[in-house]
VMD Tcl script that draws the C-alpha trace (Angstrom):
set ca {
  {0.00 0.00 0.00}
  {1.26 3.51 -0.83}
  {1.90 5.75 2.13}
  {2.67 8.93 0.16}
  {-0.53 10.80 -0.60}
  {1.15 12.70 -3.46}
  {1.23 11.03 -6.85}
  {4.69 10.70 -8.36}
  {5.80 9.76 -11.86}
  {7.42 6.68 -10.41}
  {4.13 5.45 -8.99}
  {2.49 4.96 -12.36}
  {3.18 4.60 -16.05}
  {4.72 7.29 -18.22}
  {1.45 8.42 -19.79}
  {-0.09 9.10 -16.37}
  {3.04 10.96 -15.35}
  {2.80 13.13 -18.44}
  {-0.83 13.85 -17.63}
  {0.11 14.97 -14.12}
  {2.84 17.23 -15.47}
  {0.35 18.72 -17.92}
  {-2.15 19.24 -15.09}
  {0.48 20.94 -12.93}
  {1.55 23.07 -15.88}
  {-2.00 24.19 -16.64}
  {-2.86 25.06 -13.05}
  {0.40 26.86 -12.33}
  {0.24 28.74 -15.61}
  {-3.27 29.97 -14.91}
  {-2.35 31.00 -11.35}
  {0.70 32.91 -12.60}
  {-1.27 34.68 -15.34}
  {-3.99 35.70 -12.87}
  {-1.40 36.71 -10.23}
  {-2.53 34.11 -7.70}
  {1.19 33.29 -7.78}
  {2.63 36.79 -7.58}
  {5.56 38.14 -9.64}
  {8.82 37.31 -7.86}
  {7.24 34.62 -5.66}
  {9.56 31.73 -4.82}
  {7.98 28.50 -6.05}
  {8.90 26.07 -3.29}
  {8.16 22.45 -4.07}
  {6.91 21.57 -0.60}
  {4.46 24.46 -0.63}
  {3.26 23.66 -4.15}
  {2.75 19.99 -3.24}
  {0.39 21.07 -0.49}
  {-1.49 23.58 -2.67}
  {-1.93 21.48 -5.80}
  {-1.81 17.96 -4.33}
  {0.68 16.90 -7.00}
  {4.09 15.34 -6.38}
  {7.47 17.03 -6.92}
  {8.44 15.35 -10.19}
  {5.43 16.58 -12.23}
  {5.76 19.99 -10.57}
  {9.41 20.30 -11.58}
  {8.56 19.27 -15.14}
  {5.78 21.85 -15.21}
  {8.08 24.61 -13.98}
  {10.71 23.74 -16.59}
  {8.04 24.18 -19.25}
  {6.84 27.43 -17.67}
  {10.44 28.68 -17.73}
  {10.46 28.07 -21.50}
  {7.27 30.17 -21.70}
  {8.99 33.00 -19.83}
  {6.55 32.81 -16.91}
  {9.03 31.25 -14.47}
  {12.71 31.93 -13.85}
  {15.03 29.02 -13.09}
  {17.68 29.89 -10.49}
  {19.73 26.71 -10.71}
  {20.11 25.06 -7.31}
  {17.92 27.74 -5.76}
  {14.84 26.51 -7.62}
  {12.23 28.58 -9.41}
  {10.51 31.94 -9.01}
  {7.61 33.58 -10.83}
  {9.03 35.88 -13.51}
  {8.90 39.56 -12.58}
  {6.80 42.00 -14.54}
  {8.87 43.87 -17.10}
  {7.31 46.84 -18.95}
  {9.83 46.37 -21.78}
  {8.67 42.76 -22.20}
  {5.05 43.85 -22.24}
  {5.85 46.43 -24.92}
  {7.39 43.64 -27.03}
  {4.47 41.27 -26.34}
  {1.99 43.98 -27.22}
  {3.78 44.70 -30.50}
  {3.66 41.04 -31.53}
  {0.07 40.68 -30.39}
  {-1.03 43.78 -32.31}
  {0.54 42.61 -35.58}
  {-1.06 39.17 -35.33}
  {-4.43 40.46 -34.12}
  {-4.73 42.95 -36.97}
  {-3.95 40.35 -39.61}
  {-6.40 37.85 -38.10}
  {-9.07 40.57 -37.94}
  {-8.49 41.63 -41.54}
  {-8.78 38.01 -42.74}
  {-11.94 37.51 -40.67}
  {-13.56 40.60 -42.17}
  {-12.78 39.25 -45.64}
  {-14.01 35.71 -44.95}
  {-16.55 35.85 -42.11}
  {-20.18 35.02 -42.72}
  {-23.50 35.42 -40.91}
  {-22.57 33.04 -38.09}
  {-19.35 35.00 -37.45}
  {-21.30 38.27 -37.30}
  {-23.84 36.74 -34.92}
  {-21.03 35.55 -32.65}
  {-19.59 39.05 -32.50}
  {-22.96 40.59 -31.67}
  {-23.51 38.11 -28.83}
  {-19.99 38.62 -27.44}
  {-20.35 42.41 -27.68}
  {-23.59 42.31 -25.68}
  {-21.87 40.44 -22.84}
  {-18.84 42.73 -23.06}
  {-20.96 45.88 -22.75}
  {-22.58 44.55 -19.57}
  {-19.20 43.65 -18.08}
  {-17.66 47.01 -19.04}
  {-20.49 48.76 -17.21}
  {-20.07 46.54 -14.14}
  {-16.31 47.11 -14.14}
  {-16.78 50.83 -13.56}
  {-18.41 49.96 -10.23}
  {-15.87 47.30 -9.23}
  {-13.65 49.76 -7.29}
  {-10.31 48.53 -8.60}
  {-11.18 44.84 -8.58}
  {-11.27 43.20 -11.99}
  {-13.77 40.31 -11.99}
  {-12.89 37.09 -13.77}
  {-16.16 37.53 -15.67}
  {-14.76 40.69 -17.26}
  {-11.63 38.86 -18.39}
  {-13.75 36.05 -19.87}
  {-15.95 38.56 -21.71}
  {-12.93 40.48 -23.00}
  {-11.26 37.29 -24.22}
  {-14.51 36.14 -25.77}
  {-15.08 39.35 -27.70}
  {-11.57 39.58 -29.11}
  {-11.65 35.91 -30.10}
  {-15.04 36.33 -31.77}
  {-13.67 39.20 -33.84}
  {-10.81 37.11 -35.30}
  {-12.43 33.67 -35.29}
  {-13.13 33.62 -39.04}
  {-9.51 34.21 -40.09}
  {-9.22 30.64 -41.38}
  {-5.83 29.86 -39.78}
  {-5.56 27.56 -36.76}
  {-1.89 28.52 -36.32}
  {-2.66 32.22 -36.35}
  {-5.32 31.71 -33.69}
  {-2.95 29.58 -31.59}
  {-0.22 32.24 -31.70}
  {-2.58 35.09 -30.85}
  {-4.12 33.04 -28.03}
  {-0.74 32.52 -26.38}
  {0.11 36.21 -26.66}
  {-3.31 37.15 -25.28}
  {-2.72 34.99 -22.20}
  {0.72 36.47 -21.57}
  {-0.65 39.99 -21.89}
  {-3.43 39.16 -19.43}
  {-0.85 38.78 -16.67}
  {0.24 42.38 -17.15}
  {-3.32 43.70 -17.40}
  {-4.38 42.09 -14.14}
  {-1.24 43.12 -12.26}
  {-1.05 46.82 -13.08}
  {-3.11 48.31 -15.87}
  {-6.51 48.18 -14.23}
  {-5.50 50.51 -11.43}
  {-6.20 53.20 -14.05}
  {-9.09 51.47 -15.76}
  {-11.60 54.14 -14.79}
  {-9.76 56.66 -16.95}
  {-10.79 54.80 -20.11}
  {-14.19 54.44 -21.74}
  {-13.90 50.74 -22.53}
  {-17.54 50.52 -23.52}
  {-16.96 53.05 -26.29}
  {-13.66 51.48 -27.35}
  {-15.16 48.03 -27.71}
  {-18.32 49.33 -29.42}
  {-16.29 51.24 -32.00}
  {-14.22 48.17 -32.85}
  {-17.33 46.03 -33.18}
  {-19.14 48.60 -35.36}
  {-16.19 48.96 -37.73}
  {-15.81 45.20 -37.99}
  {-19.47 44.54 -38.75}
  {-19.38 47.35 -41.32}
  {-16.51 45.40 -42.97}
  {-14.26 48.45 -42.69}
  {-10.99 46.58 -42.22}
  {-8.71 49.62 -42.20}
  {-10.73 51.37 -39.48}
  {-11.21 48.21 -37.42}
  {-7.48 47.43 -37.48}
  {-6.59 51.01 -36.53}
  {-9.01 50.92 -33.61}
  {-7.61 47.59 -32.40}
  {-4.08 49.00 -32.56}
  {-5.13 52.09 -30.56}
  {-7.02 49.90 -28.07}
  {-3.96 47.77 -27.35}
  {-1.64 50.82 -27.28}
  {-3.77 52.43 -24.57}
  {-3.36 49.32 -22.43}
  {0.42 49.42 -22.88}
  {0.65 53.12 -22.08}
  {-1.53 52.65 -18.99}
  {0.85 49.97 -17.73}
  {3.88 52.21 -18.28}
  {2.20 55.10 -16.45}
  {1.15 52.83 -13.60}
  {4.65 51.42 -13.17}
  {6.18 54.92 -13.30}
  {3.75 56.14 -10.63}
  {4.69 53.17 -8.45}
  {8.40 53.90 -8.87}
  {7.93 57.54 -7.87}
  {5.96 56.48 -4.81}
  {8.75 54.13 -3.82}
  {11.26 57.00 -4.09}
  {8.99 59.37 -2.21}
  {8.76 61.72 -5.24}
}
mol new
graphics top color blue
foreach p $ca { graphics top sphere $p radius 0.5 }
foreach p [lrange $ca 0 end-1] q [lrange $ca 1 end] { graphics top cylinder $p $q radius 0.2 }
display resetview
């Protein structure tokens, strides 16, 4: 009979071990993106075993993979920490995301049909309700807002016809979410997100690709500039300026 309540790779076949590593990877990745595991946090195996009820071997494999994603930093014999937030990295991520998002949107406008339009209308309705609720959230960003935001932006590009393009933009969207949750929304009340989203939707449904792409680029740029301003304000506060 096993006495260790944690499941290890050595306790089962390789396929089960891979599944556990994938499970650990998925849960840790989500917690890092949503800042449940904070930037700079030391990821101690004993603590993670207790939190996730997964043994050390799958956890180490998961953290190696997260290090490849840039979400975790390997410190050799010292273990792993959650990667710090870096405004320069976010600027780079936002550039890549903008280029891919605009191309996927342009292709969707060219190829999308009635079902695509209906999906956008439905997602925009949910987004408008969440944007309104966010203004009353007093600095807290509900998970429902993030889901609605992700849903709307995916609906807009879903008819692009390229699975690889959607996979790449999805990964960049997730990485950008970490920055949005951590800093940007401290200034969220300064933006009229309802109007921003509505303008993008209107231009897209009107099949005005140039306008829709310009609005998407401006929308993402405002998020990046809000992060930079937020980080600069925090630095001045730390210096007592």
